[in-house]
Structures are given as C-alpha cells and as structure tokens.
C-alpha positions as CSV (number, residue, x, y, z in Angstrom):
1,M,-13.4,12.9,-11.6
2,T,-12.4,9.8,-10.8
3,I,-13.3,6.9,-12.5
4,N,-13.9,3.4,-11.2
5,P,-13.5,1.0,-13.9
6,K,-15.8,-1.7,-12.6
7,D,-18.9,0.6,-12.6
8,Y,-18.4,0.6,-16.7
9,D,-18.7,-1.9,-19.3
10,L,-15.7,-1.3,-22.0
11,D,-17.6,0.6,-24.6
12,E,-18.6,3.4,-21.9
13,L,-15.2,3.6,-20.7
14,R,-14.0,4.4,-24.5
15,E,-16.3,6.7,-24.5
16,M,-15.2,8.5,-21.8
17,A,-11.5,8.3,-23.2
18,R,-12.5,9.7,-26.4
19,K,-14.6,12.5,-24.7
20,R,-11.6,13.3,-22.4
21,G,-8.9,13.1,-25.3
22,G,-8.0,9.6,-24.6
23,P,-7.3,7.2,-28.0
24,T,-9.5,7.6,-30.5
25,R,-8.6,4.3,-32.3
26,T,-10.3,0.7,-31.8
27,P,-9.6,-2.7,-31.3
28,D,-10.4,-3.3,-35.1
29,D,-7.2,-0.8,-36.1
30,E,-4.9,-3.3,-34.6
31,P,-5.8,-6.6,-36.6
32,G,-4.7,-9.5,-34.3
33,R,-5.7,-7.7,-30.6
34,S,-8.7,-8.4,-28.9
35,D,-10.7,-5.9,-26.8
36,A,-9.0,-6.9,-23.5
37,E,-5.3,-6.5,-25.5
38,S,-6.3,-2.9,-26.6
39,D,-3.7,-0.3,-25.0
40,W,-6.3,2.2,-23.4
41,S,-3.4,3.8,-21.3
42,G,-4.0,7.1,-23.0
43,L,-6.4,8.1,-20.6
44,D,-4.4,11.2,-19.3
45,G,-7.0,13.6,-17.9
46,D,-6.3,14.2,-14.2
47,D,-4.3,11.4,-13.2
48,G,-3.1,12.7,-9.5
49,P,-5.6,11.4,-7.5
50,V,-6.2,7.9,-9.1
51,A,-2.8,7.4,-9.0
52,G,-2.7,8.1,-5.1
53,S,-5.8,6.0,-4.6
54,S,-4.3,3.4,-6.9
55,F,-1.1,3.1,-4.4
56,R,-3.3,3.1,-1.4
57,A,-5.5,0.4,-2.5
58,G,-2.3,-1.9,-3.5
59,L,-1.0,-1.2,0.2
60,Y,-4.4,-2.0,1.7
61,R,-4.5,-5.5,-0.8
62,E,-0.7,-6.3,1.1
63,L,-2.2,-5.9,4.3
64,L,-5.5,-7.8,4.0
65,P,-4.1,-11.5,3.5
66,L,-1.5,-11.0,6.2
67,E,-4.4,-9.7,8.5
68,A,-6.5,-12.8,7.7
69,A,-3.4,-15.0,8.1
70,A,-3.1,-13.7,12.0
71,G,-6.5,-14.3,12.5
72,G,-6.9,-10.3,13.4
73,L,-4.1,-8.7,14.8
74,E,-4.2,-7.0,18.4
75,K,-1.6,-4.4,19.5
76,P,1.2,-4.2,19.4
77,Y,1.0,-5.7,15.7
78,L,5.2,-6.1,16.2
79,E,6.4,-7.8,19.7
80,S,9.9,-8.2,19.0
81,I,11.9,-8.7,15.6
82,P,12.0,-12.3,14.1
83,E,15.4,-13.7,14.1
84,K,15.3,-14.9,10.6
85,F,17.7,-13.3,7.8
86,A,14.3,-12.6,5.5
87,A,13.1,-10.6,8.4
88,E,16.5,-8.9,8.7
89,F,16.0,-7.8,5.0
90,V,12.7,-6.4,5.2
91,V,14.0,-4.5,8.6
92,F,16.8,-2.6,6.9
93,E,14.4,-2.3,3.5
94,W,12.0,-0.4,5.6
95,L,14.5,1.6,7.4
96,E,16.1,2.6,4.4
97,F,12.6,4.0,2.9
98,L,12.3,5.4,6.0
99,L,15.9,7.7,6.1
100,L,15.2,8.3,2.5
101,N,12.0,10.0,2.5
102,S,12.6,11.8,6.1
103,G,16.1,11.7,6.9
104,F,17.8,10.5,10.2
105,K,15.5,12.6,12.6
106,G,12.4,11.8,10.8
107,A,13.2,8.5,10.7
108,T,13.4,7.8,14.6
109,E,10.1,10.3,14.7
110,A,8.5,8.1,13.0
111,L,9.6,4.8,15.0
112,S,8.9,6.8,17.9
113,Y,4.9,7.4,16.5
114,Y,4.4,3.7,15.4
115,E,5.6,3.0,19.1
116,A,3.1,5.5,20.4
117,V,0.2,4.1,18.6
118,D,1.1,0.4,19.0
119,W,2.5,-0.9,15.9
120,I,5.6,-1.3,17.4
121,T,6.8,-2.2,21.2
122,E,9.2,-0.2,22.9
123,D,11.7,-3.2,22.6
124,V,11.2,-2.9,18.9
125,E,11.6,0.7,18.7
126,S,15.0,0.7,20.2
127,T,16.5,-1.9,18.6
128,L,15.1,-0.4,15.4
129,D,17.0,2.8,16.4
130,D,20.0,1.4,17.0
131,Y,19.8,-0.3,13.6
132,L,19.0,3.2,12.4
133,L,22.5,4.4,13.8
134,G,24.2,1.8,11.9
135,I,23.0,2.9,8.4
136,D,24.3,5.6,6.3
137,D,22.4,9.1,7.4
138,A,20.3,10.4,4.3
139,S,20.8,14.0,5.7
140,A,20.0,15.1,2.0
141,N,16.1,14.2,2.9
142,E,16.3,15.8,6.3
143,G,13.0,17.9,7.5
144,N,11.2,15.6,4.8
145,Q,7.7,14.8,6.3
146,L,5.9,11.1,5.5
147,D,2.9,11.6,4.5
148,M,-0.2,8.9,5.2
149,D,1.0,6.9,2.3
150,D,4.6,6.5,3.8
151,H,2.9,5.4,7.2
152,M,0.8,2.8,5.4
153,L,3.8,1.5,4.0
154,S,5.4,1.3,7.1
155,L,2.5,-0.3,8.6
156,V,2.9,-3.2,5.5
157,Y,6.3,-3.4,6.8
158,V,5.2,-3.9,10.3
159,A,2.6,-6.3,9.1
160,K,5.6,-8.6,7.3
161,L,7.4,-8.6,9.9
162,A,5.0,-9.9,12.0
163,S,3.7,-12.3,10.1
164,M,7.1,-13.8,10.3
165,A,7.5,-13.8,13.9
C-alpha cells in the first residue's frame, strides 16, 4: 500500500507507522525536538514502489520548470547541442549515465530511439554518437536494458540542454 503523507495529518501517519512496525517513540521522548523535526524514517514497510515513485516525481519536478520556461516545448526538443561549456558538461554526464547503465550498444540504441520519438534531431544523434566513440567503453554493462526511469532521466538531460540553447 502506498501512502501519500499529504492525505493524512501527523497523528494519522504516526498511527499507521506504529501499525506497520515503525517507530513507537513520540516527539516528547526527545526534549527540544518539535513534531516537524522528529525522525520518523523508520517507516520501513514496502518501500519499493514508494522509492520509484519518489524518483519519478523528482524527475517530473525537474521537467516542469524547464517546460514552463520554454513556453511549451515542440518536438524535436533538442535541435542542436548548445556551444557552451556547461552544455558540454551535461552532454558528457548524460552519455556517461547511458554507458554505465546500458553499455555502448545500449547507449547508441537509446540515442536512436530518442531521435525516432523526436526528442533529438538526427544531427544531434550523430554528434552524440561521435562523442560516445571518444568515451571509454563501459562494456561491463553491455546488454543491460534501460527502464522507464532511465528514459525519463534522459528526457531531463534533453530538457536541460534545450533550455541552454
């Protein structure tokens, strides 16, 4: 069961934590700490989906300001790689992420996919493929598949680069 803390008041959350085997102390157990400062991190039930949802929510939070700043993006999102040092840093960080998570072949396939769905242009794909050739091959991860979160993170990289143009 996934719990959205915004749907409950603090007392209800504490009660749920106790029922799930979480912390049983109260803020009164720690003098000088208010309710807001109390550490209720012992909520260790089924964290799998919550952690993934939290990561995804963080990615959406990163994309929203970029989309708002651009006044609504049109495809392809990234028509060219900005010629700024900061953009180059983002490009190599993104490519390293792809290599570490899927190896060289997976990274090139991901870039091809991003071009096919119009996140990037053919020219950008070609340039990024050239950059990949100059980066050390992470063949240990060859054959690993990128998941939805990996692709969403790639979209964040694309949006960051597009906002630098």
